[in-house]
MDTraj code that builds the backbone (N, CA, C; nanometers):
import mdtraj as md
import numpy as np

residues = "MET LYS LEU LEU SER ALA ILE LEU ALA GLN GLN PRO PRO HIS PRO GLN GLY GLY LEU ALA ALA PHE MET LEU GLY THR VAL GLU LEU ASP ASP LEU ALA HIS PRO ARG ARG ALA LEU THR ALA PHE ASP GLU ALA ILE ALA ARG ARG VAL PRO LYS PRO LEU LEU GLU ASP ALA HIS ALA ARG ARG VAL GLU ALA PHE TYR ARG ALA GLU ASP TYR ALA GLY ALA LYS ALA ALA ALA ASP ALA TYR PHE GLU ARG TYR PRO THR GLY ARG ARG ALA ALA LEU VAL ARG ARG TRP SER LYS LYS ARG".split()
xyz = np.array([
    [0.9092, -3.3600, -0.3536],
    [1.0314, -3.3086, -0.4104],
    [1.1255, -3.4219, -0.4488],
    [1.1235, -3.5288, -0.3714],
    [1.2124, -3.6410, -0.4035],
    [1.1762, -3.7014, -0.5384],
    [1.0471, -3.7123, -0.5659],
    [1.0035, -3.7689, -0.6933],
    [1.0486, -3.6800, -0.8088],
    [1.0323, -3.5502, -0.7952],
    [1.0750, -3.4583, -0.9012],
    [1.2257, -3.4653, -0.9216],
    [1.2995, -3.4700, -0.8129],
    [1.4459, -3.4809, -0.8236],
    [1.4870, -3.6124, -0.8880],
    [1.4156, -3.7194, -0.8565],
    [1.4464, -3.8501, -0.9160],
    [1.4214, -3.8483, -1.0667],
    [1.3147, -3.7833, -1.1083],
    [1.2856, -3.7725, -1.2522],
    [1.3971, -3.6952, -1.3214],
    [1.4438, -3.5879, -1.2590],
    [1.5483, -3.5059, -1.3195],
    [1.6828, -3.5768, -1.3244],
    [1.7044, -3.6714, -1.2343],
    [1.8330, -3.7417, -1.2279],
    [1.8412, -3.8603, -1.3233],
    [1.7295, -3.8988, -1.3826],
    [1.7295, -4.0184, -1.4675],
    [1.8196, -4.0026, -1.5889],
    [1.8857, -4.1111, -1.6218],
    [1.9666, -4.1191, -1.7431],
    [1.9222, -4.2403, -1.8228],
    [1.8874, -4.2273, -1.9474],
    [1.8782, -4.1031, -2.0216],
    [1.7682, -4.0136, -1.9643],
    [1.7696, -3.8860, -2.0005],
    [1.6724, -3.7931, -1.9437],
    [1.5278, -3.8387, -1.9640],
    [1.4492, -3.8250, -1.8611],
    [1.3073, -3.8608, -1.8645],
    [1.2340, -3.7652, -1.9583],
    [1.1388, -3.8156, -2.0384],
    [1.0676, -3.7282, -2.1312],
    [0.9879, -3.6166, -2.0625],
    [0.9546, -3.6352, -1.9369],
    [0.8809, -3.5324, -1.8632],
    [0.9731, -3.4466, -1.7761],
    [1.1020, -3.4486, -1.8053],
    [1.1990, -3.3736, -1.7259],
    [1.1723, -3.2243, -1.7238],
    [1.1296, -3.1670, -1.8344],
    [1.0992, -3.0241, -1.8387],
    [0.9849, -2.9879, -1.7457],
    [0.8828, -3.0705, -1.7468],
    [0.7684, -3.0471, -1.6580],
    [0.8088, -3.0655, -1.5123],
    [0.8873, -3.1686, -1.4838],
    [0.9333, -3.1920, -1.3463],
    [1.0177, -3.0741, -1.2972],
    [1.1045, -3.0216, -1.3823],
    [1.1878, -2.9071, -1.3434],
    [1.1019, -2.7839, -1.3181],
    [1.0002, -2.7620, -1.4007],
    [0.9107, -2.6486, -1.3807],
    [0.8374, -2.6619, -1.2469],
    [0.7869, -2.7796, -1.2189],
    [0.7163, -2.8023, -1.0925],
    [0.8103, -2.7821, -0.9738],
    [0.9329, -2.8315, -0.9851],
    [1.0313, -2.8136, -0.8785],
    [1.0607, -2.6645, -0.8564],
    [1.0755, -2.5900, -0.9641],
    [1.0982, -2.4461, -0.9522],
    [0.9826, -2.3760, -0.8826],
    [0.8619, -2.4166, -0.9145],
    [0.7438, -2.3580, -0.8519],
    [0.7416, -2.3861, -0.7021],
    [0.7718, -2.5087, -0.6629],
    [0.7756, -2.5441, -0.5206],
    [0.8864, -2.4665, -0.4496],
    [1.0050, -2.4621, -0.5105],
    [1.1180, -2.3917, -0.4491],
    [1.0862, -2.2429, -0.4299],
    [1.0203, -2.1819, -0.5279],
    [0.9937, -2.0386, -0.5201],
    [0.8731, -2.0065, -0.4317],
    [0.7627, -2.0760, -0.4542],
    [0.6378, -2.0413, -0.3865],
    [0.6245, -2.0999, -0.2468],
    [0.6683, -2.2212, -0.2289],
    [0.6454, -2.2895, -0.1014],
    [0.7661, -2.2849, -0.0079],
    [0.8866, -2.2901, -0.0644],
    [1.0063, -2.2997, 0.0187],
    [1.0866, -2.1699, 0.0249],
    [1.0511, -2.0729, -0.0579],
    [1.1196, -1.9432, -0.0610],
    [1.2699, -1.9571, -0.0849],
    [1.3046, -2.0393, -0.1841],
    [1.4429, -2.0576, -0.2265],
    [1.4562, -2.0068, -0.3707],
    [1.4679, -1.8766, -0.3899],
    [1.4682, -1.8251, -0.5271],
    [1.5866, -1.8706, -0.6118],
    [1.7038, -1.8887, -0.5534],
    [1.8191, -1.9345, -0.6328],
    [1.7981, -2.0776, -0.6823],
    [1.7470, -2.1633, -0.5963],
    [1.7174, -2.3008, -0.6391],
    [1.6073, -2.3004, -0.7446],
    [1.5091, -2.2133, -0.7256],
    [1.4006, -2.2030, -0.8234],
    [1.4551, -2.1600, -0.9585],
    [1.5454, -2.0643, -0.9581],
    [1.6051, -2.0164, -1.0825],
    [1.6744, -2.1295, -1.1569],
    [1.7504, -2.2097, -1.0847],
    [1.8172, -2.3246, -1.1456],
    [1.7149, -2.4205, -1.2065],
    [1.6063, -2.4439, -1.1346],
    [1.5029, -2.5355, -1.1842],
    [1.4331, -2.4786, -1.3072],
    [1.4018, -2.3485, -1.3077],
    [1.3371, -2.2889, -1.4253],
    [1.4315, -2.2895, -1.5461],
    [1.5597, -2.2664, -1.5229],
    [1.6568, -2.2776, -1.6325],
    [1.6576, -2.4189, -1.6898],
    [1.6538, -2.5160, -1.6001],
    [1.6524, -2.6557, -1.6450],
    [1.5226, -2.6878, -1.7185],
    [1.4123, -2.6341, -1.6716],
    [1.2837, -2.6571, -1.7388],
    [1.2893, -2.6072, -1.8826],
    [1.3471, -2.4890, -1.9014],
    [1.3580, -2.4335, -2.0364],
    [1.4528, -2.5174, -2.1212],
    [1.5653, -2.5562, -2.0636],
    [1.6634, -2.6370, -2.1371],
    [1.6071, -2.7740, -2.1751],
    [1.5233, -2.8293, -2.0890],
    [1.4651, -2.9617, -2.1153],
    [1.3340, -2.9544, -2.1924],
    [1.3037, -2.8381, -2.2415],
    [1.1856, -2.8186, -2.3251],
    [1.0561, -2.8485, -2.2500],
    [1.0326, -2.7649, -2.1492],
    [0.9062, -2.7723, -2.0772],
    [0.7936, -2.7666, -2.1806],
    [0.6794, -2.8307, -2.1561],
    [0.5698, -2.8240, -2.2540],
    [0.5382, -2.6791, -2.2929],
    [0.5118, -2.6601, -2.4205],
    [0.4947, -2.5257, -2.4766],
    [0.3968, -2.4378, -2.3975],
    [0.2842, -2.4898, -2.3480],
    [0.1936, -2.4025, -2.2717],
    [0.2567, -2.3430, -2.1454],
    [0.3660, -2.4013, -2.0956],
    [0.4323, -2.3513, -1.9748],
    [0.5606, -2.2744, -2.0034],
    [0.6018, -2.2697, -2.1287],
    [0.7300, -2.2071, -2.1616],
    [0.7323, -2.0585, -2.1264],
    [0.6290, -1.9851, -2.1634],
    [0.6247, -1.8432, -2.1285],
    [0.6285, -1.8253, -1.9768],
    [0.5549, -1.9089, -1.9050],
    [0.5548, -1.9009, -1.7585],
    [0.6937, -1.9283, -1.7017],
    [0.7656, -2.0231, -1.7582],
    [0.9009, -2.0529, -1.7094],
    [0.9921, -1.9311, -1.7253],
    [0.9816, -1.8631, -1.8388],
    [1.0623, -1.7427, -1.8596],
    [1.0207, -1.6324, -1.7620],
    [0.8927, -1.6162, -1.7389],
    [0.8451, -1.5142, -1.6446],
    [0.8865, -1.5480, -1.5016],
    [0.8771, -1.6748, -1.4647],
    [0.9134, -1.7145, -1.3286],
    [1.0626, -1.6950, -1.3035],
    [1.1458, -1.7022, -1.4087],
    [1.2883, -1.6715, -1.3948],
    [1.3068, -1.5273, -1.3479],
    [1.2306, -1.4355, -1.4083],
    [1.2388, -1.2950, -1.3688],
    [1.2008, -1.2821, -1.2214],
    [1.0918, -1.3459, -1.1833],
    [1.0472, -1.3408, -1.0438],
    [1.1527, -1.3981, -0.9493],
    [1.2145, -1.5077, -0.9881],
    [1.3165, -1.5703, -0.9027],
    [1.4360, -1.4767, -0.8833],
    [1.4821, -1.4139, -0.9899],
    [1.5909, -1.3165, -0.9760],
    [1.5485, -1.2039, -0.8820],
    [1.4277, -1.1530, -0.9027],
    [1.3781, -1.0423, -0.8205],
    [1.3722, -1.0824, -0.6729],
    [1.3176, -1.1999, -0.6455],
    [1.3044, -1.2443, -0.5067],
    [1.4397, -1.2764, -0.4439],
    [1.5401, -1.3037, -0.5280],
    [1.6765, -1.3249, -0.4783],
    [1.7498, -1.1911, -0.4624],
    [1.6796, -1.0823, -0.4912],
    [1.7341, -0.9470, -0.4854],
    [1.8494, -0.9247, -0.5835],
    [1.8447, -0.9977, -0.6935],
    [1.9396, -0.9799, -0.8035],
    [1.8664, -0.9002, -0.9112],
    [1.8654, -0.7681, -0.8942],
    [1.7856, -0.6835, -0.9815],
    [1.8435, -0.6729, -1.1217],
    [1.9747, -0.6808, -1.1346],
    [2.0357, -0.6818, -1.2680],
    [1.9971, -0.8093, -1.3420],
    [1.9984, -0.9223, -1.2715],
    [1.9548, -1.0481, -1.3317],
    [1.8087, -1.0435, -1.3711],
    [1.7252, -0.9835, -1.2865],
    [1.5824, -0.9706, -1.3170],
    [1.5608, -0.8860, -1.4415],
    [1.6372, -0.7772, -1.4522],
    [1.6246, -0.6905, -1.5696],
    [1.6669, -0.7635, -1.6962],
    [1.7780, -0.8363, -1.6907],
    [1.8248, -0.9118, -1.8076],
    [1.7245, -1.0208, -1.8457],
    [1.6709, -1.0908, -1.7461],
    [1.5722, -1.1965, -1.7738],
    [1.4439, -1.1354, -1.8303],
    [1.4062, -1.0182, -1.7810],
    [1.2875, -0.9501, -1.8339],
    [1.3091, -0.9090, -1.9793],
    [1.4269, -0.8578, -2.0105],
    [1.4572, -0.8210, -2.1488],
    [1.4447, -0.9427, -2.2402],
    [1.4965, -1.0574, -2.1935],
    [1.4859, -1.1814, -2.2724],
    [1.3400, -1.2241, -2.2870],
    [1.2633, -1.2096, -2.1795],
    [1.1199, -1.2433, -2.1850],
    [1.0505, -1.1587, -2.2916],
    [1.0740, -1.0265, -2.2896],
    [1.0055, -0.9378, -2.3840],
    [1.0521, -0.9570, -2.5280],
    [1.1739, -1.0059, -2.5478],
    [1.2160, -1.0405, -2.6843],
    [1.1309, -1.1546, -2.7385],
    [1.0996, -1.2515, -2.6532],
    [1.0205, -1.3671, -2.6950],
    [0.8708, -1.3390, -2.6936],
    [0.8260, -1.2628, -2.5947],
    [0.6830, -1.2414, -2.5721],
    [0.6544, -1.0914, -2.5532],
    [0.6626, -1.0122, -2.6590],
    [0.6461, -0.8668, -2.6429],
    [0.5096, -0.8268, -2.5856],
    [0.4098, -0.9065, -2.6083],
    [0.2766, -0.8782, -2.5533],
    [0.2288, -0.9975, -2.4707],
    [0.3203, -1.0594, -2.4005],
    [0.2905, -1.1805, -2.3250],
    [0.1869, -1.1607, -2.2157],
    [0.1230, -1.2694, -2.1784],
    [0.0176, -1.2639, -2.0771],
    [0.0721, -1.2347, -1.9373],
    [0.2020, -1.2518, -1.9166],
    [0.2637, -1.2219, -1.7866],
    [0.3424, -1.0902, -1.7901],
    [0.3227, -1.0113, -1.8946],
    [0.4025, -0.8897, -1.9158],
    [0.3941, -0.7921, -1.7991],
    [0.2774, -0.7703, -1.7435],
    [0.2636, -0.6737, -1.6331],
    [0.3447, -0.7174, -1.5114],
    [0.3382, -0.8460, -1.4793],
    [0.4160, -0.8971, -1.3657],
    [0.5652, -0.8896, -1.3942],
    [0.6051, -0.9247, -1.5152],
    [0.7471, -0.9207, -1.5518],
    [0.7995, -0.7779, -1.5406],
    [0.7208, -0.6812, -1.5840],
    [0.7627, -0.5394, -1.5703],
    [0.7828, -0.5055, -1.4225],
    [0.6913, -0.5476, -1.3404],
    [0.7018, -0.5172, -1.1954],
    [0.8248, -0.5823, -1.1354],
    [0.8501, -0.7094, -1.1708],
    [0.9635, -0.7822, -1.1136],
    [1.0973, -0.7333, -1.1660],
    [1.0970, -0.6651, -1.2802],
    [1.2247, -0.6224, -1.3369],
    [1.2689, -0.4846, -1.2876],
    [1.1908, -0.4255, -1.1983],
    [1.2253, -0.2952, -1.1429],
    [1.2835, -0.3121, -1.0037],
    [1.3893, -0.2400, -0.9803],
    [1.4525, -0.2432, -0.8480],
    [1.3566, -0.1851, -0.7455],
    [1.3580, -0.2408, -0.6284],
    [1.2701, -0.1929, -0.5204],
    [1.2946, -0.0488, -0.4895],
])
top = md.Topology()
chain = top.add_chain()
for i, resn in enumerate(residues, 1):
    res = top.add_residue(resn, chain, resSeq=i)
    for name in ("N", "CA", "C"):
        top.add_atom(name, md.element.get_by_symbol(name[0]), res)
traj = md.Trajectory(xyz[None], top)
């Protein structure tokens, strides 16, 4: 995590900053169970232009992070944004599940 944080802190921004932010979000969400921190990292990954093959995943993981943080309104809004970009996306089934209140 220190290495990923160091990459994100570099000035000027490191060219792999989007990938580092995506990886940090994945660790925060999957391994550390910190959905709010993960959400911040996935937002940063998108802003820093995560590599295109991971962009859809970053948007989907945002929905999951909101859901796991029990912010169901945020999950619904993030899901709506996901479906605007990826109406038939490969993560659509999971995004639908995460965008529904328990």
